[in-house]
C-alpha positions as a Python dict, from the first residue, in 0.01 Angstrom:
ca = {
    (1, 'X'): (0, 0, 0),
    (2, 'X'): (277, 255, 68),
    (3, 'X'): (384, 209, -296),
    (4, 'X'): (39, 315, -413),
    (5, 'X'): (28, 616, -180),
    (6, 'X'): (370, 732, -304),
    (7, 'X'): (253, 676, -662),
    (8, 'X'): (-61, 886, -608),
    (9, 'X'): (148, 1162, -450),
    (10, 'X'): (384, 1162, -749),
    (11, 'X'): (94, 1174, -996),
    (12, 'X'): (-44, 1472, -803),
    (13, 'X'): (285, 1654, -853),
    (14, 'X'): (276, 1582, -1231),
    (15, 'X'): (-75, 1673, -1345),
    (16, 'X'): (37, 1696, -1709),
    (17, 'X'): (128, 1325, -1723),
    (18, 'X'): (8, 1169, -2049),
    (19, 'X'): (-218, 863, -2051),
    (20, 'X'): (67, 650, -2186),
    (21, 'X'): (304, 769, -1912),
    (22, 'X'): (38, 706, -1648),
    (23, 'X'): (-33, 353, -1774),
    (24, 'X'): (338, 269, -1792),
    (25, 'X'): (389, 398, -1438),
    (26, 'X'): (95, 196, -1303),
    (27, 'X'): (212, -121, -1479),
    (28, 'X'): (555, -85, -1318),
    (29, 'X'): (403, -77, -967),
    (30, 'X'): (401, -378, -740),
    (31, 'X'): (40, -308, -645),
    (32, 'X'): (-151, -634, -694),
    (33, 'X'): (-526, -576, -706),
    (34, 'X'): (-478, -203, -674),
    (35, 'X'): (-317, -195, -1018),
    (36, 'X'): (-647, -275, -1189),
    (37, 'X'): (-829, 4, -1002),
    (38, 'X'): (-551, 249, -1091),
    (39, 'X'): (-551, 152, -1458),
    (40, 'X'): (-929, 183, -1471),
    (41, 'X'): (-905, 511, -1278),
    (42, 'X'): (-1177, 368, -1056),
    (43, 'X'): (-1180, 593, -751),
    (44, 'X'): (-1447, 392, -568),
    (45, 'X'): (-1261, 61, -609),
    (46, 'X'): (-932, 222, -509),
    (47, 'X'): (-1093, 374, -201),
    (48, 'X'): (-1240, 36, -102),
    (49, 'X'): (-911, -150, -156),
    (50, 'X'): (-721, 108, 50),
    (51, 'X'): (-976, 89, 331),
    (52, 'X'): (-1097, 445, 288),
    (53, 'X'): (-1412, 598, 422),
    (54, 'X'): (-1735, 574, 230),
    (55, 'X'): (-1843, 928, 306),
    (56, 'X'): (-1658, 1235, 415),
    (57, 'X'): (-1832, 1528, 577),
    (58, 'X'): (-1687, 1874, 567),
    (59, 'X'): (-1852, 2160, 749),
    (60, 'X'): (-1760, 2510, 856),
    (61, 'X'): (-1927, 2631, 1171),
    (62, 'X'): (-1961, 3003, 1224),
    (63, 'X'): (-1806, 3139, 1540),
    (64, 'X'): (-2045, 3236, 1816),
    (65, 'X'): (-2128, 3602, 1795),
    (66, 'X'): (-2108, 3819, 2102),
    (67, 'X'): (-2461, 3954, 2155),
    (68, 'X'): (-2328, 4259, 2339),
    (69, 'X'): (-2154, 4376, 2020),
    (70, 'X'): (-2492, 4470, 1869),
    (71, 'X'): (-2543, 4750, 2124),
}
């Protein structure tokens, strides 16, 4: 799994990677079942194989306002 994480980090640093370069890089990985998900660019399968979360919640809560500041 660390190989795949390092691979994903390197792909993130090279967003202009061609499809051929991407496929060659994935095929050179020792990633087992993860290789198929990477080649298919299947985010859901990759998430499942890496043990990721099904849902992620992001929220921004506003700070409490001081009611005395309205006076």
